DRENFI-317889 format. One line per field, with one value per residue: residue number from 1; residue in three letters; x, y, z of N, C-alpha, C in turn. Coordinates in nm, 3 decimals. Atoms other than C-alpha are relative to their C-alpha. Example, Ala and Ser with C-alpha at 12.3 -4.5 7.8 and 13.67 -1.06 7.14 Angstrom:
! DRENFI-317889
num = 1, 2
residu = Ala, Ser
neast = 0.089, -0.082
nnorth = -0.119, -0.119
nup = 0.000, -0.006
caeast = 1.230, 1.367
canorth = -0.450, -0.106
caup = 0.780, 0.714
ceast = 0.090, -0.077
cnorth = 0.120, 0.109
cup = 0.000, 0.073
! end
This chain:
! DRENFI-317889
num = 1, 2, 3, 4, 5, 6, 7, 8, 9, 10, 11, 12, 13, 14, 15, 16, 17, 18, 19, 20, 21, 22, 23, 24, 25, 26, 27, 28, 29, 30, 31, 32, 33, 34, 35, 36, 37, 38, 39, 40, 41, 42, 43, 44, 45, 46, 47, 48, 49, 50, 51, 52, 53, 54, 55, 56, 57, 58, 59, 60, 61, 62, 63, 64, 65, 66, 67, 68, 69, 70, 71, 72, 73, 74, 75, 76, 77, 78, 79, 80, 81, 82, 83, 84, 85, 86, 87, 88, 89, 90, 91, 92, 93, 94, 95, 96, 97, 98, 99, 100, 101, 102, 103, 104, 105, 106, 107, 108, 109, 110, 111, 112, 113, 114, 115, 116, 117, 118, 119, 120, 121, 122, 123, 124, 125, 126, 127, 128, 129, 130
residu = Met, Arg, Tyr, Asn, Arg, Pro, Leu, Phe, Leu, Phe, Gly, Ile, Leu, Leu, Leu, Ile, Leu, Ser, Pro, Ser, Trp, Glu, Val, Ser, Ser, Ala, Glu, Glu, Lys, Thr, Arg, His, Glu, Ile, Ala, Pro, Ser, Met, Met, Val, His, Leu, Arg, His, Met, Glu, Ser, Thr, Val, Asn, Gln, Ala, Lys, Pro, Gly, Thr, Val, Ser, Asp, His, Arg, Lys, Val, Ala, Thr, Val, Leu, Asp, Asp, Asp, Leu, Glu, Lys, Leu, Met, Ala, Ser, Cys, Ser, Met, Lys, Gly, Glu, Ala, His, Asp, Ala, Leu, His, Asn, Trp, Leu, Val, Pro, Val, Ile, Arg, Ile, Val, Ser, Ala, Tyr, Gly, Lys, Glu, Arg, Asp, Thr, Glu, Glu, Leu, Thr, Ala, Arg, Leu, Asp, Glu, Met, Arg, Gln, Ala, Phe, Lys, Asp, Phe, Asn, Thr, Arg, Phe, Glu
neast = 0.091, -0.044, 0.049, 0.053, -0.017, 0.145, 0.090, 0.001, 0.056, 0.057, 0.063, -0.024, 0.136, 0.139, -0.015, -0.007, 0.057, 0.143, 0.037, 0.073, 0.011, 0.118, 0.183, 0.212, 0.144, 0.061, -0.046, -0.018, 0.165, 0.013, -0.047, -0.019, 0.001, -0.115, -0.035, 0.026, -0.122, -0.095, -0.002, -0.086, -0.034, 0.035, -0.042, -0.173, -0.065, 0.033, -0.077, -0.178, -0.016, 0.059, -0.087, -0.147, 0.043, -0.192, -0.066, -0.146, -0.030, 0.001, 0.100, 0.134, -0.019, 0.078, 0.185, -0.029, -0.040, 0.168, 0.090, -0.036, 0.044, 0.143, 0.077, -0.006, 0.102, 0.191, -0.065, -0.041, 0.196, 0.106, 0.122, 0.016, -0.015, 0.092, -0.032, -0.041, -0.093, -0.071, 0.104, -0.131, -0.170, 0.026, -0.027, -0.125, -0.120, -0.078, -0.057, -0.154, -0.131, -0.041, -0.049, -0.092, -0.061, -0.071, -0.135, -0.084, -0.022, -0.075, 0.049, 0.132, 0.166, 0.039, 0.061, 0.097, 0.125, 0.054, 0.136, 0.197, 0.068, 0.058, 0.101, 0.081, 0.050, 0.042, 0.192, 0.043, 0.043, 0.074, 0.099, 0.010, -0.043, 0.076
nnorth = 0.066, 0.029, -0.063, 0.098, -0.045, 0.033, -0.052, -0.088, -0.040, -0.036, -0.116, -0.189, 0.054, 0.003, -0.131, -0.080, -0.019, -0.002, -0.125, -0.080, 0.060, -0.033, 0.049, -0.039, -0.007, 0.137, 0.097, 0.103, 0.013, 0.097, 0.134, -0.004, 0.121, 0.139, 0.154, 0.059, 0.033, -0.107, -0.085, 0.045, -0.149, -0.085, 0.071, 0.020, -0.140, -0.105, 0.053, -0.033, -0.059, -0.075, -0.013, -0.095, -0.145, 0.049, -0.133, 0.040, 0.019, 0.198, 0.039, -0.158, 0.109, 0.074, -0.096, -0.050, 0.089, 0.050, -0.101, 0.021, 0.190, -0.032, -0.055, 0.113, 0.080, -0.100, -0.048, 0.099, 0.016, -0.108, 0.027, -0.071, -0.088, -0.074, -0.089, -0.005, -0.022, -0.149, 0.026, 0.060, -0.084, -0.151, 0.022, 0.106, -0.120, -0.002, 0.095, -0.011, -0.151, -0.007, 0.139, -0.048, -0.094, 0.014, 0.091, -0.033, -0.085, 0.038, -0.067, 0.052, -0.099, 0.023, 0.128, 0.010, -0.121, 0.100, 0.095, -0.128, -0.058, 0.072, 0.003, -0.143, 0.089, 0.160, -0.006, 0.003, 0.077, 0.056, -0.073, 0.054, 0.135, 0.086
nup = 0.067, 0.134, 0.093, 0.079, 0.135, 0.026, -0.140, -0.010, 0.114, 0.075, -0.122, 0.093, 0.200, -0.109, -0.046, 0.168, 0.049, -0.075, -0.015, -0.165, -0.186, -0.041, -0.003, 0.001, -0.121, 0.091, -0.032, -0.124, -0.066, 0.045, -0.038, 0.041, -0.100, 0.087, 0.047, -0.208, -0.074, 0.007, -0.119, -0.179, -0.029, -0.036, -0.212, -0.100, 0.015, -0.148, -0.096, 0.029, -0.023, -0.185, -0.116, -0.045, -0.123, -0.044, -0.101, 0.051, 0.126, 0.061, 0.043, 0.107, 0.128, -0.025, 0.079, 0.146, 0.050, 0.062, 0.118, 0.141, -0.010, 0.004, 0.178, 0.050, 0.063, 0.091, 0.140, 0.068, 0.051, 0.161, 0.087, -0.003, 0.093, 0.002, -0.130, -0.065, 0.039, 0.010, -0.083, -0.027, 0.040, -0.033, -0.123, -0.037, 0.028, -0.140, -0.091, 0.041, 0.020, -0.135, -0.045, 0.071, -0.110, -0.099, 0.022, -0.014, -0.098, -0.174, -0.151, -0.058, 0.042, 0.179, -0.008, -0.067, 0.061, 0.022, -0.089, -0.015, 0.103, 0.046, -0.105, 0.029, 0.182, 0.025, -0.017, 0.188, 0.021, -0.101, 0.083, 0.184, 0.035, -0.093
caeast = 6.496, 6.525, 6.399, 6.212, 6.325, 6.001, 5.803, 5.958, 5.966, 5.654, 5.515, 5.687, 5.488, 5.199, 5.319, 5.409, 5.099, 4.796, 4.559, 4.463, 4.516, 4.240, 3.913, 3.562, 3.282, 3.119, 3.397, 3.375, 2.985, 3.034, 3.192, 3.396, 3.394, 3.792, 3.867, 3.905, 4.245, 4.383, 4.210, 4.373, 4.631, 4.518, 4.423, 4.720, 4.830, 4.585, 4.652, 5.008, 4.967, 4.735, 4.918, 5.217, 5.331, 5.750, 5.989, 6.316, 6.415, 6.448, 6.148, 5.950, 6.177, 6.019, 5.683, 5.809, 5.972, 5.576, 5.436, 5.632, 5.597, 5.183, 5.206, 5.381, 5.156, 4.838, 5.075, 5.135, 4.704, 4.584, 4.282, 4.106, 3.936, 3.725, 3.583, 3.648, 3.982, 4.115, 3.900, 4.204, 4.501, 4.405, 4.386, 4.693, 4.930, 5.025, 5.005, 5.301, 5.473, 5.421, 5.474, 5.780, 5.918, 5.875, 6.105, 6.327, 6.307, 6.545, 6.430, 6.122, 5.883, 5.929, 5.838, 5.568, 5.377, 5.413, 5.253, 4.952, 4.952, 4.910, 4.655, 4.462, 4.460, 4.317, 4.023, 3.936, 3.955, 3.748, 3.489, 3.537, 3.613, 3.425
canorth = 3.544, 3.379, 3.524, 3.369, 3.545, 3.483, 3.567, 3.854, 3.991, 3.894, 4.134, 4.448, 4.279, 4.358, 4.693, 4.809, 4.726, 4.737, 5.016, 5.140, 5.087, 5.264, 5.088, 5.180, 5.227, 4.950, 4.706, 4.772, 4.722, 4.394, 4.067, 3.924, 3.508, 3.334, 3.031, 2.759, 2.678, 3.032, 3.130, 2.885, 3.079, 3.343, 3.225, 3.123, 3.486, 3.634, 3.367, 3.429, 3.800, 3.823, 3.604, 3.694, 3.844, 3.875, 4.105, 4.018, 4.162, 3.730, 3.681, 3.972, 3.731, 3.437, 3.571, 3.761, 3.438, 3.283, 3.518, 3.536, 3.104, 3.211, 3.436, 3.205, 2.981, 3.211, 3.345, 2.935, 2.887, 3.160, 3.057, 3.300, 3.555, 3.789, 4.087, 3.896, 3.852, 4.215, 4.272, 4.070, 4.207, 4.566, 4.413, 4.217, 4.507, 4.677, 4.412, 4.240, 4.620, 4.561, 4.203, 4.293, 4.605, 4.409, 4.109, 4.375, 4.590, 4.628, 4.853, 4.659, 4.973, 4.958, 4.587, 4.651, 4.960, 4.684, 4.408, 4.648, 4.764, 4.413, 4.339, 4.663, 4.473, 4.145, 4.352, 4.493, 4.182, 4.013, 4.299, 4.210, 3.920, 3.594
caup = 4.092, 3.775, 3.462, 3.184, 2.824, 2.672, 2.932, 2.948, 2.589, 2.571, 2.893, 2.698, 2.352, 2.626, 2.727, 2.383, 2.259, 2.500, 2.346, 2.646, 3.013, 3.099, 3.219, 3.000, 3.232, 3.023, 3.114, 3.470, 3.488, 3.281, 3.471, 3.260, 3.299, 3.266, 3.190, 3.499, 3.384, 3.368, 3.692, 3.910, 3.838, 3.899, 4.294, 4.362, 4.257, 4.509, 4.768, 4.729, 4.801, 5.060, 5.274, 5.228, 5.529, 5.436, 5.653, 5.489, 5.119, 5.086, 5.197, 4.949, 4.665, 4.749, 4.687, 4.364, 4.263, 4.268, 4.086, 3.796, 3.849, 3.804, 3.530, 3.348, 3.349, 3.296, 2.997, 2.842, 2.951, 2.730, 2.604, 2.612, 2.330, 2.270, 2.519, 2.770, 2.675, 2.624, 2.927, 3.105, 2.940, 3.068, 3.412, 3.350, 3.198, 3.525, 3.690, 3.521, 3.552, 3.939, 3.975, 3.765, 3.984, 4.236, 4.142, 4.154, 4.450, 4.772, 4.979, 5.224, 5.234, 4.825, 4.836, 5.102, 4.898, 4.613, 4.789, 4.850, 4.515, 4.420, 4.699, 4.576, 4.171, 4.313, 4.466, 4.078, 4.015, 4.240, 4.045, 3.706, 3.679, 3.808
ceast = 0.014, -0.074, -0.021, 0.013, -0.081, -0.061, 0.030, -0.026, -0.167, -0.117, 0.047, -0.034, -0.057, -0.018, -0.026, -0.189, -0.197, -0.077, -0.034, -0.012, -0.102, -0.147, -0.092, -0.078, -0.060, 0.105, -0.064, -0.135, -0.033, 0.090, -0.001, 0.054, 0.108, -0.001, 0.085, 0.112, 0.050, -0.059, 0.077, 0.092, 0.026, -0.070, 0.079, 0.083, -0.092, 0.001, 0.099, -0.007, -0.052, 0.000, 0.103, 0.021, 0.230, 0.031, 0.103, -0.042, -0.045, -0.080, -0.134, 0.066, -0.022, -0.104, 0.039, 0.056, -0.198, -0.073, 0.048, -0.001, -0.123, 0.001, 0.041, -0.059, -0.121, 0.065, -0.030, -0.199, -0.049, -0.072, -0.132, -0.013, -0.134, 0.024, 0.066, 0.195, 0.084, -0.072, 0.095, 0.103, -0.024, -0.006, 0.111, 0.135, 0.092, -0.004, 0.072, 0.098, 0.040, -0.005, 0.157, 0.102, 0.005, 0.087, 0.136, 0.072, 0.094, -0.053, -0.239, -0.109, -0.065, -0.035, -0.137, -0.088, -0.010, -0.097, -0.117, 0.011, -0.133, -0.095, -0.077, -0.055, -0.065, -0.126, -0.062, 0.011, -0.046, -0.168, 0.033, -0.021, -0.081, 0.091
cnorth = -0.014, 0.091, -0.040, 0.067, 0.041, 0.014, 0.169, 0.073, -0.018, 0.155, 0.090, -0.037, 0.064, 0.126, 0.065, 0.013, 0.004, 0.112, 0.087, -0.086, 0.047, -0.084, 0.104, -0.054, -0.108, -0.098, 0.030, 0.003, -0.189, -0.085, -0.072, -0.182, -0.014, -0.114, -0.078, -0.022, 0.086, 0.029, -0.059, 0.055, 0.097, -0.002, -0.039, 0.087, 0.071, -0.062, 0.105, 0.140, 0.015, -0.100, 0.021, 0.110, 0.014, 0.180, 0.023, 0.032, -0.165, -0.047, 0.076, -0.137, -0.062, -0.028, 0.032, -0.129, -0.115, 0.009, -0.017, -0.177, 0.059, 0.029, -0.047, -0.103, 0.040, -0.017, -0.145, -0.001, 0.033, -0.140, 0.058, 0.109, 0.049, 0.117, 0.003, -0.020, 0.092, 0.039, -0.009, 0.078, 0.124, -0.025, -0.053, 0.098, 0.006, -0.093, -0.044, 0.116, -0.015, -0.066, 0.032, 0.081, -0.025, -0.098, 0.111, 0.139, -0.041, 0.099, -0.079, 0.135, 0.020, -0.165, 0.060, 0.101, -0.069, -0.063, 0.034, -0.006, -0.136, -0.074, 0.043, -0.091, -0.125, 0.081, 0.042, -0.104, -0.055, 0.099, -0.010, -0.087, -0.103, -0.160
cup = -0.146, -0.084, -0.172, -0.080, -0.038, 0.046, -0.001, -0.021, -0.032, 0.095, -0.094, -0.089, 0.069, -0.007, -0.070, -0.022, 0.062, -0.132, 0.104, 0.097, 0.072, 0.009, -0.066, 0.086, -0.102, 0.069, 0.137, 0.063, -0.073, 0.091, -0.060, 0.076, -0.044, 0.038, 0.054, -0.018, -0.002, 0.172, 0.121, 0.026, 0.049, 0.150, 0.028, -0.029, 0.097, 0.101, 0.064, 0.032, 0.100, 0.117, -0.004, 0.145, 0.004, 0.065, -0.026, -0.179, -0.072, 0.000, -0.154, -0.159, -0.014, -0.103, -0.113, -0.082, -0.014, -0.036, -0.127, 0.012, -0.078, -0.128, -0.066, -0.075, -0.010, -0.071, -0.049, 0.010, -0.024, -0.086, -0.083, -0.124, -0.028, 0.094, 0.086, 0.131, -0.002, 0.185, 0.139, -0.062, 0.018, 0.150, 0.011, 0.001, 0.113, 0.112, 0.000, 0.026, 0.196, 0.048, -0.018, 0.073, 0.121, 0.084, 0.079, 0.075, 0.077, 0.128, 0.047, -0.027, -0.139, -0.052, 0.057, -0.111, -0.181, -0.025, -0.058, -0.176, -0.082, 0.055, -0.031, -0.130, 0.011, 0.034, -0.141, -0.009, -0.039, -0.051, -0.116, -0.043, 0.019, -0.107
! end
């Protein structure tokens, strides 16, 4: 998988500067609207994750490449501000870590576990965002 150095550094910066990775109870109850230009990339990621049925490490690598590309496009299209942006940021930070781990893992059981984590993250996404 190719790595985009600026995206990688941006992801690390998000991890470092994130004030909290915990979801507040108010944030859980509020559905935030995502900018359409960003939602297209999130929905593509969700579709990729939910439709993936990789059997080999190579198959997982193909999925990881698509997810990595979608994350790049998502961050490049970021136009949100305020509370909705912060809520998406709090959801996205752990997802970036999962995608990063998924792209590096070599064990098929661990790869499948990371894919399941992403599926769960998108279930959470759909309860918190629209």
